C-alpha positions, 0 to 999 in steps of 0.5 A: 494532446495537452500536457496531461496526456501521454504520447505513448500509443495504446499498442505500447501498453499491450502485454509484451510477452504475448500472454493472454489475460487469463494466462497471467500468473498473479503469484509469479515473480512479475508481481511486485506488490501482493494484495493487502488490506486497506490501511487508515491513519487517524486520531480517535476521540482520545486524540491517540493516533490510530493505524487501522487495517481492514479485515479481509476475512470477515473478522474485526479490523486490526488497530494499533494505537499511539498515545503520544507524539513521541510514540509516533516519532519512535514508530517513524524512526523504526520504520525509517531504520527498517527501510534503510532511511535512518 
């Protein structure tokens, strides 16, 4: 085995609780990240930074625009504050 491969036997990856695949509750407490739309960040033709989120229900994608680097810094600082990293 090379350094990139796991030494964990495949039997160790089986469900521990003996649940059948079709019995798993995707709304249960074991699910830690719910399904969410794909999110992209890029610059548009006006050099604004865009956060774009994929529409999952057939509507238009959602967009948030930040015109200046200072706007982005303000956003990042607010996000850090919200996750307790400020």
